[in-house]
C-alpha positions as CSV (number, residue, x, y, z in Angstrom):
1,M,0.1,-16.3,-10.9
2,K,-3.5,-17.4,-10.1
3,T,-3.1,-17.5,-6.3
4,I,-0.7,-15.2,-4.5
5,L,0.4,-14.7,-0.9
6,L,0.8,-11.2,0.4
7,H,1.0,-9.1,3.5
8,P,-1.7,-6.4,4.0
9,S,0.0,-3.0,3.8
10,Y,-0.6,0.7,4.1
11,F,-1.7,2.0,0.7
12,P,0.2,-0.8,-1.1
13,S,3.0,-0.3,-3.6
14,I,2.3,-0.5,-7.4
15,A,4.1,-3.8,-7.5
16,Q,1.8,-5.3,-4.9
17,M,-1.3,-4.0,-6.6
18,A,-0.2,-5.1,-10.0
19,A,0.1,-8.6,-8.6
20,V,-3.3,-8.3,-7.1
21,A,-4.8,-7.1,-10.4
22,Q,-3.4,-10.0,-12.2
23,A,-4.3,-12.7,-9.7
24,E,-7.5,-14.7,-9.4
25,K,-7.1,-15.2,-5.6
26,V,-5.2,-13.3,-2.9
27,V,-4.2,-15.0,0.3
28,F,-3.3,-12.4,3.0
29,E,-0.8,-13.3,5.7
30,V,-2.4,-12.5,9.0
31,E,-0.3,-14.8,11.3
32,D,3.1,-13.1,11.0
33,N,5.1,-11.3,13.6
34,Y,5.3,-7.5,13.2
35,Q,8.6,-6.2,11.7
36,K,9.8,-2.6,11.6
37,Q,10.6,-0.6,8.5
38,T,8.1,-2.4,6.2
39,Y,5.1,-1.3,4.1
40,R,2.9,-2.6,6.9
41,N,2.8,0.9,8.3
42,R,4.4,3.1,5.7
43,M,4.1,4.3,2.1
44,F,6.1,6.4,-0.3
45,I,4.6,9.2,-2.4
46,A,6.0,11.6,-4.9
47,H,6.6,15.1,-3.6
48,S,8.2,18.2,-5.3
49,N,11.6,17.2,-3.8
50,G,11.3,13.5,-4.6
51,K,10.2,10.5,-2.6
52,L,8.3,11.3,0.7
53,L,7.8,8.7,3.4
54,L,4.5,8.7,5.3
55,N,4.7,6.5,8.4
56,I,2.0,5.3,10.8
57,P,3.3,5.4,14.4
58,I,2.5,2.2,16.4
59,K,2.4,1.2,20.0
60,H,5.3,-1.2,20.8
61,S,4.6,-3.9,23.3
62,K,6.5,-3.3,26.6
63,T,6.1,-6.9,27.7
64,K,6.7,-9.0,24.6
65,K,9.7,-9.0,22.3
66,R,7.6,-10.2,19.4
67,Q,4.1,-9.0,18.5
68,K,1.7,-10.4,16.0
69,T,0.9,-7.9,13.3
70,K,-2.8,-8.5,13.8
71,D,-2.4,-7.3,17.4
72,V,-0.5,-4.1,16.6
73,L,-2.2,-0.9,17.7
74,V,-1.8,2.5,16.2
75,E,-0.3,5.3,18.3
76,N,-2.7,8.2,18.1
77,D,-1.1,10.7,20.5
78,F,0.6,12.1,17.3
79,P,-1.8,13.5,14.7
80,W,-0.4,11.3,11.9
81,Q,-3.7,11.1,10.0
82,E,-3.9,14.8,9.6
83,Q,-0.2,15.0,8.6
84,H,-0.7,12.3,6.0
85,R,-3.8,13.9,4.6
86,K,-2.1,17.3,4.3
87,S,1.0,15.7,2.7
88,L,-1.2,14.0,0.0
89,Q,-3.0,17.3,-0.6
90,S,0.3,19.2,-1.0
91,A,1.8,16.5,-3.2
92,Y,-1.2,15.7,-5.5
93,R,-3.7,18.6,-5.5
94,T,-2.5,19.6,-9.0
95,S,-2.6,16.0,-10.3
96,P,-5.4,15.1,-12.9
97,F,-7.5,12.9,-10.6
98,F,-6.8,13.9,-7.0
99,E,-10.1,15.8,-6.6
100,F,-12.0,12.9,-8.2
101,Y,-10.9,10.5,-5.4
102,E,-10.4,12.8,-2.5
103,D,-13.8,12.4,-1.0
104,D,-13.7,8.6,-1.1
105,L,-10.4,8.5,0.7
106,K,-11.2,11.2,3.2
107,P,-12.8,9.0,5.9
108,L,-9.5,7.0,6.2
109,F,-7.9,10.1,7.5
110,I,-10.7,11.3,9.7
111,K,-12.1,8.2,11.4
112,N,-10.2,6.9,14.5
113,V,-7.8,4.1,13.8
114,E,-7.0,1.5,16.4
115,G,-5.7,-1.7,14.8
116,L,-3.1,-1.4,12.1
117,M,-4.1,-4.6,10.2
118,A,-7.8,-3.8,10.2
119,H,-7.0,-0.3,8.8
120,N,-4.9,-1.8,6.1
121,F,-7.8,-4.1,5.0
122,K,-10.2,-1.1,4.9
123,I,-7.7,0.7,2.6
124,F,-7.3,-2.4,0.4
125,D,-11.0,-2.9,0.0
126,L,-11.5,0.8,-1.0
127,L,-8.6,0.8,-3.4
128,C,-10.0,-2.3,-5.2
129,E,-13.3,-0.6,-5.5
130,L,-11.8,2.7,-6.8
131,I,-9.4,0.9,-9.2
132,G,-12.0,-1.7,-10.3
133,I,-10.2,-4.8,-9.2
134,E,-12.3,-7.9,-8.6
135,V,-10.4,-10.7,-6.8
136,E,-11.2,-13.5,-4.3
137,I,-9.7,-12.7,-0.9
138,V,-8.9,-15.2,1.9
139,K,-6.7,-15.0,5.1
140,T,-4.2,-17.4,6.5
141,T,-5.0,-19.5,9.6
142,L,-1.3,-20.3,10.4
143,F,2.1,-19.1,9.3
144,E,3.5,-21.1,6.4
145,R,7.3,-20.9,6.0
146,H,7.3,-22.7,2.7
147,P,3.8,-22.1,1.1
148,E,2.8,-24.0,-2.0
149,I,1.4,-20.9,-3.7
150,A,3.3,-17.9,-5.2
151,D,4.9,-16.3,-2.1
152,L,5.1,-12.5,-2.6
153,R,5.4,-11.6,1.0
154,F,8.8,-10.2,0.3
155,L,7.0,-7.2,-1.3
156,I,6.3,-5.9,2.2
157,N,10.0,-5.1,2.8
158,A,10.6,-1.4,2.4
159,K,14.3,-1.6,3.0
160,K,15.0,-3.6,-0.2
161,E,14.4,-2.1,-3.5
162,S,12.3,-4.4,-5.6
163,S,13.6,-5.5,-9.0
164,F,10.1,-4.8,-10.3
165,K,10.4,-2.6,-13.4
166,T,7.4,-0.4,-14.0
167,E,6.3,1.2,-17.2
168,E,6.6,5.0,-16.8
169,Y,3.5,7.2,-16.6
170,T,3.3,11.0,-16.3
171,Q,3.8,12.0,-12.7
172,V,2.7,15.4,-11.4
173,H,6.2,16.4,-10.2
174,Q,8.2,15.0,-13.1
175,A,9.4,18.5,-14.0
176,N,11.3,18.6,-10.7
177,H,12.9,15.1,-10.7
178,P,13.1,11.9,-12.7
179,F,10.3,9.3,-12.8
180,L,9.9,7.6,-9.4
181,P,9.0,3.9,-9.8
182,N,6.9,1.7,-7.5
183,L,5.5,4.3,-5.2
184,S,2.2,3.8,-3.4
185,V,-0.6,2.9,-5.8
186,L,-2.1,6.3,-4.8
187,D,0.5,8.0,-7.1
188,L,-0.8,5.9,-10.0
189,L,-4.4,6.5,-9.2
190,F,-4.1,10.3,-8.8
191,N,-2.1,10.6,-12.0
192,E,-3.8,8.0,-14.2
193,G,-7.3,7.7,-12.8
194,P,-9.5,5.2,-14.6
195,N,-6.5,4.0,-16.6
196,A,-4.9,2.6,-13.4
197,L,-6.4,-0.8,-13.8
198,S,-5.2,-1.4,-17.3
199,Y,-1.8,-0.1,-16.3
200,L,-1.6,-2.7,-13.4
201,E,-2.8,-5.5,-15.6
202,R,-0.2,-5.0,-18.3
203,Q,2.8,-4.8,-16.0
204,S,5.3,-7.7,-16.4
205,L,5.7,-9.5,-13.1
206,S,9.1,-11.0,-13.1
207,F,9.5,-11.5,-9.4
């Protein structure tokens, strides 16, 4: 798939980043309506007890039934950034590469966040830099119901388990529970470090 269409998400899943790593061009959907319970504002990590959901609280519009994702603001009355940072520390401090990347990621959990989509793009840019992904990025100017490029926008749906089958790698909590597939790409990065890029590039994308 040379050109793919994706939604920007919060610390994207391994499936999404594998698609990015194997693409020549990524078109990001920025004209969609916001939907609840998606990876737009959530990610899953591996914790000692299994999968752990980390969710960004958002401000829901009181006047509009539908809200564009690009207009969604983050609710900062709750200290979600500190909670997410501590959860990542608790989950991955004993993983091989957590300390290697911790300082690079730290500003994302300290600097004030207002717009959800802008924050997701900051995360994406940093992840590409840390992983070593080089890909052309463009953004949509209107919402296409039936695009002529590979439409992978369905990967944003957190309620449906993807059929994407990942190659297993060693996870830090694997002694406590079976391998957990398709978590946030942070899980791969903290466990595999510089090998993350080659892992993403060799995954079979049979979407």
